[in-house]
C-alpha positions in Angstrom: -89.5 54.1 127.7 -89.6 54.2 123.9 -87.4 52.7 121.3 -84.6 54.9 119.9 -85.6 57.2 117.0 -85.0 56.1 113.4 -82.8 58.0 111.0 -83.9 57.2 107.4 -81.8 59.9 105.8 -78.2 58.9 106.6 -76.6 56.8 103.9 -73.5 54.5 104.1 -71.9 56.4 101.2 -72.2 59.7 103.3 -70.5 58.0 106.2 -67.8 56.7 104.0 -67.0 60.1 102.6 -67.3 62.3 105.7 -68.9 60.9 108.8 -67.8 63.5 111.3 -70.5 66.2 110.8 -73.1 63.5 110.9 -71.7 62.1 114.2 -71.5 65.6 115.7 -75.2 66.2 114.9 -76.1 62.8 116.3 -74.2 63.4 119.6 -76.2 66.6 120.0 -79.6 65.5 118.9 -79.9 61.7 118.7 -76.9 60.0 120.5 -78.8 56.7 120.4 -80.3 56.3 117.0 -81.4 53.5 114.7 -79.8 54.1 111.3 -81.9 52.4 108.7 -79.2 52.1 106.0 -76.9 50.2 108.4 -79.7 48.2 110.1 -78.1 49.0 113.4 -78.6 51.3 116.4 -75.7 53.8 116.5 -74.2 54.8 119.9 -72.2 58.0 119.5 -71.4 59.0 123.1 -68.2 57.8 124.8 -69.9 56.6 128.0 -72.3 54.4 126.0 -69.7 52.9 123.7 -67.4 52.0 126.6 -70.3 50.5 128.6 -71.1 48.2 125.7 -67.5 47.1 125.0 -67.0 46.4 128.7 -70.0 44.1 129.1 -69.6 41.1 126.8 -72.3 39.2 128.6 -75.0 41.7 127.7 -73.5 42.9 124.4 -72.0 39.9 122.5 -69.4 40.1 119.8 -71.1 37.1 118.1 -73.2 39.2 115.8 -74.7 36.9 113.2 -75.7 39.9 111.0 -72.2 41.2 110.4 -70.6 40.7 107.0 -67.3 39.8 108.7 -67.9 36.0 108.8 -68.9 36.0 105.1 -65.8 38.1 104.2 -63.4 35.8 106.1 -65.3 32.5 105.3 -64.8 31.8 109.0 -66.1 32.4 112.5 -63.1 34.4 113.8 -62.1 35.3 117.3 -63.4 38.9 116.7 -66.9 37.4 116.8 -66.5 35.2 119.8 -66.8 35.7 123.6 -65.8 34.2 126.8 -63.4 31.2 127.0 -63.6 30.5 123.3 -62.4 34.0 122.5 -59.8 34.0 125.3 -58.3 30.7 124.1 -57.9 31.8 120.5 -56.6 35.2 121.5 -54.0 33.8 123.9 -52.8 31.4 121.2 -51.1 34.2 119.4 -50.7 36.8 122.2 -47.1 36.0 123.0 -46.0 37.3 119.6 -47.5 40.7 120.5 -46.0 41.1 123.9 -43.6 44.0 124.7 -40.9 41.6 125.7 -40.9 39.7 122.4 -41.2 42.9 120.3 -38.3 44.5 122.1 -36.0 41.5 122.2 -36.8 39.9 118.8 -38.3 42.4 116.4 -37.6 46.1 117.3 -34.3 46.2 115.4 -35.9 44.4 112.5 -38.6 47.1 112.4 -36.0 49.8 112.4 -34.1 48.2 109.6 -37.2 47.7 107.5 -38.2 51.4 108.0 -34.7 52.6 107.1 -34.6 50.4 104.0 -37.9 51.8 102.7 -36.9 55.4 103.5 -33.7 54.9 101.6 -35.8 54.5 98.4 -37.1 58.0 98.7 -35.4 61.0 97.1 -35.2 64.5 98.4 -36.9 67.2 96.4 -39.5 64.9 94.9 -43.2 64.8 95.5 -44.0 61.4 96.9 -47.3 59.7 98.0 -46.2 58.5 101.5 -49.4 56.5 101.8 -48.4 54.4 98.8 -44.6 54.4 99.2 -44.2 54.2 103.0 -47.3 53.8 105.2 -48.7 50.7 103.4 -45.6 48.9 102.4 -43.7 49.3 105.7 -46.8 48.2 107.7 -47.1 45.2 105.4 -43.4 44.2 105.7 -43.4 44.5 109.4 -46.6 42.4 109.7 -45.0 39.7 107.6 -42.4 39.3 110.3 -44.8 39.5 113.2 -47.1 36.8 111.7 -44.5 34.6 110.2 -45.7 34.9 106.6 -42.3 35.1 104.9 -42.5 34.8 101.1 -45.6 37.1 100.8 -44.9 40.3 99.0 -45.9 43.8 100.3 -48.4 44.1 97.4 -50.0 40.7 98.3 -50.4 41.6 101.9 -51.8 45.1 101.2 -54.3 43.6 98.7 -55.4 40.8 101.0 -55.9 43.3 103.8 -57.9 45.7 101.8 -60.0 42.9 100.3 -60.9 41.7 103.8 -61.5 45.2 105.1 -63.9 46.0 102.2 -65.7 42.7 102.7 -66.0 43.1 106.5 -67.3 46.6 106.0 -69.8 45.6 103.3 -72.8 46.4 105.5 -75.0 46.8 102.4 -74.2 43.2 101.5 -73.2 44.0 97.9 -72.2 40.6 96.4 -69.1 41.9 94.4 -66.9 42.5 97.5 -67.5 38.9 98.6 -66.4 37.6 95.2 -63.1 39.4 95.8 -62.8 38.1 99.4 -63.4 34.5 98.2 -60.4 34.8 95.8 -58.2 36.4 98.5 -59.1 33.7 101.1 -58.0 31.0 98.7 -54.7 32.7 98.1 -54.2 33.3 101.9 -55.1 29.8 102.8 -52.5 28.4 100.4 -49.7 30.7 101.7 -50.6 30.2 105.4 -50.5 26.5 105.0 -47.1 26.6 103.3 -45.7 28.8 106.0 -47.0 26.6 108.7 -45.1 23.6 107.4 -41.9 25.7 107.5 -42.6 26.8 111.0 -43.1 23.3 112.3 -39.6 22.5 111.0 -38.0 25.8 112.2 -40.0 27.4 115.1 -39.7 31.0 116.1 -41.8 33.6 118.0 -44.0 34.7 115.1 -47.8 34.3 115.7 -48.2 31.5 113.2 -45.2 29.6 114.5 -46.4 29.9 118.1 -49.9 28.6 117.2 -48.8 25.6 115.1 -46.2 24.5 117.6 -48.4 24.9 120.7 -48.7 21.9 123.0 -52.5 22.1 122.8 -53.1 24.0 119.5 -56.4 25.5 118.5 -58.0 24.0 115.4 -56.3 24.6 112.1 -59.4 26.4 110.7 -59.1 28.9 113.5 -55.3 29.3 113.2 -55.8 30.3 109.6 -58.8 32.5 110.4 -57.0 34.4 113.1 -54.0 35.0 110.9 -56.4 36.5 108.4 -57.8 38.8 111.1 -54.3 40.0 111.9 -53.7 40.6 108.2 -56.9 42.6 108.0 -56.3 44.8 111.0 -52.5 44.7 111.2 -51.9 46.6 108.0 -54.7 49.1 107.8 -54.4 50.3 111.5 -50.7 51.2 111.5 -50.9 52.4 107.8 -53.9 54.7 108.5 -52.6 55.8 111.8 -49.2 56.8 110.3 -50.8 58.7 107.4 -53.2 60.5 109.8 -50.4 61.5 112.2 -48.2 62.8 109.4 -51.1 64.8 108.0 -51.9 66.2 111.5 -48.3 67.2 112.2 -47.7 68.8 108.7 -50.8 70.8 108.9 -50.0 72.0 112.4 -46.3 73.0 112.2 -46.2 74.6 115.6 -47.2 71.3 117.1 -44.7 69.5 115.0 -41.9 71.8 116.3 -43.0 71.1 119.9 -43.2 67.4 119.3 -39.7 67.4 118.0 -38.5 69.5 120.9 -40.0 67.2 123.5 -39.6 64.0 121.5 -43.3 63.6 122.1 -43.9 61.1 119.3 -46.0 58.9 121.6 -48.4 61.7 122.3 -48.6 62.5 118.6 -49.5 58.8 118.0 -52.3 58.8 120.6 -53.8 62.0 119.3 -53.7 60.8 115.7 -55.7 57.6 116.5 -58.1 59.6 118.6 -58.7 62.2 115.9 -59.3 59.7 113.1 -59.8 56.3 114.6 -58.5 53.6 112.2 -61.4 51.3 113.3 -64.4 53.6 113.4 -67.2 51.3 114.4 -67.9 47.9 115.9 -71.1 45.8 116.2 -72.5 44.0 119.2 -75.5 41.8 119.6 -77.9 42.6 122.4 -78.5 39.5 124.5 -81.2 40.8 126.8 -83.7 43.7 126.8 -81.8 46.7 128.2 -81.7 50.5 128.2 -79.2 52.9 126.8 -79.5 56.6 126.9 -83.1 56.5 128.1 -84.3 54.3 125.3 -85.3 50.6 125.3 -82.9 48.4 123.4 -84.6 45.0 122.8 -82.9 41.6 122.9 -81.7 40.7 119.4 -81.0 44.3 118.3 -77.5 45.1 117.0 -75.9 48.1 118.4 -72.9 49.8 116.7 -70.4 51.5 118.9 -69.1 54.5 117.0 -65.5 54.9 118.3 -65.0 57.7 115.7 -67.7 59.7 117.4 -66.8 58.7 121.0 -63.3 59.9 120.4 -64.6 63.4 119.7 -67.3 63.5 122.4 -67.6 67.0 123.8 -68.0 65.6 127.4 -64.4 64.3 127.2 -62.6 66.4 124.6 -62.5 70.1 124.3 -62.5 70.9 120.5 -62.4 67.3 119.7 -62.7 68.0 116.0 -59.2 69.4 115.9 -55.8 67.7 116.0 -54.1 68.7 119.3 -51.2 66.6 120.4 -50.8 68.2 123.9 -54.2 67.5 125.3 -54.3 67.3 129.1 -56.1 64.0 128.8 -56.6 61.7 125.9 -59.1 59.0 127.0 -59.7 57.7 123.4 -61.3 54.4 122.5 -59.4 53.8 119.3 -58.2 50.4 120.4 -61.5 49.5 121.9 -62.2 48.4 125.5 -62.9 45.3 127.5 -62.0 41.7 126.4 -61.7 42.7 122.7 -59.2 45.5 123.3 -57.0 45.5 120.2 -54.3 42.8 120.7 -52.0 44.7 118.3 -52.1 48.0 120.2 -48.6 47.7 121.6 -47.2 46.8 118.2 -48.9 49.8 116.6 -47.6 52.1 119.3 -44.1 50.7 119.0 -43.8 50.6 115.2 -45.6 53.8 114.3 -45.2 56.0 117.4 -41.6 55.0 118.4 -40.0 53.9 115.1 -41.7 54.9 111.8 -42.8 58.5 112.5 -39.6 59.7 114.2 -37.5 58.1 111.5 -39.4 59.7 108.8 -39.2 63.2 110.3 -35.5 62.7 111.1 -34.7 61.7 107.6 -36.8 64.5 106.0 -36.9 67.3 108.6 -38.3 69.9 106.2 -40.9 67.7 104.6 -44.0 69.7 103.5 -47.6 69.0 102.5 -48.2 71.6 99.8 -51.9 71.0 99.4 -53.8 69.5 102.3 -57.0 69.6 100.3 -55.6 67.1 97.9 -55.6 64.4 100.6 -58.7 62.2 100.3 -60.2 60.4 103.3 -62.4 57.4 103.0 -64.1 54.8 105.2 -67.1 54.0 107.4 -66.0 50.9 109.3 -62.3 51.6 108.8 -61.0 55.1 108.0 -57.9 57.0 107.0 -56.3 58.9 104.1 -56.0 57.1 100.8 -53.2 59.3 99.5 -50.6 61.6 101.1 -48.6 63.6 98.5 -45.7 65.4 100.3 -42.5 67.1 99.1 -39.4 65.6 100.7 -36.8 68.1 101.9 
């Protein structure tokens, strides 16, 4: 067998602006392809991306070539495997369980959502991305993580700084200057909150970690709180904005979602259609084969969830937003040991609370100009504005 073909034409800025036509072409012509600009082998078919995610022994998360470690100034659990990954993940897992969410936080989430919706006025044009999707996601995450005292603006800025750094596959030095500054601010705030949680424990992620009988090292507690800041705002924020866009541009589907109260199905379709986390890297530990090509030990493969979620072998007309698909076997939350720990929180907050509350409060909300909505992101993707008229 031969090595996968090389694509020298695709640029990271193209993938940031509009990756989907490129991925559609790759699925048809070169489903396994070495993309020179990213210095990675892209996997664009669902079967291949799932195989890689489900086999951490052969495809390790500990990719030394990713910019994530530089962005976070730490070796986080996202880049660990086996027992080390499991121990760090479980240290904060209780805070994300359905039982804790339902008993401790669900009403808090409803109250937060209602408070932010109260600020909006009927008849006005409002950027929901700026006024609701980001701030509500940030405020909820503050409670989940135990970071009281942080402002919405701080959380959103820290999250975006980390995301920009972790997605800086071109290794431009400027985003890392920004992440260094954000890391210093986060370290100070996390340390202050930890002292408070030692005196007054609760079921937030930080409190659980610092009060554990056998705690993980402080460096990893701080690093893993930062991981949650990075993913815990952009995923629900971008999912919410995407779902709102999908429903407002498909009013017949919105009507049926309301009739059936199928908000959960709308959530799943939104994250399939535009996956908030679009791509993930894995280090190849032994010579192997994917899609009929040799993949050598030491290569870095990139699972393109964005493409897998539109794979023609699984999804009929996967390019379109269709809430009532017969099956929705998307990979937006990954697969295997690194399946997104916050998936239940995202489903609960966005699918069960935030989206229904928004459409109940403003049942005749419209999106006058869908073309005005801008989408951005290669590693992480979603709308960056959402101007609607509230009615």
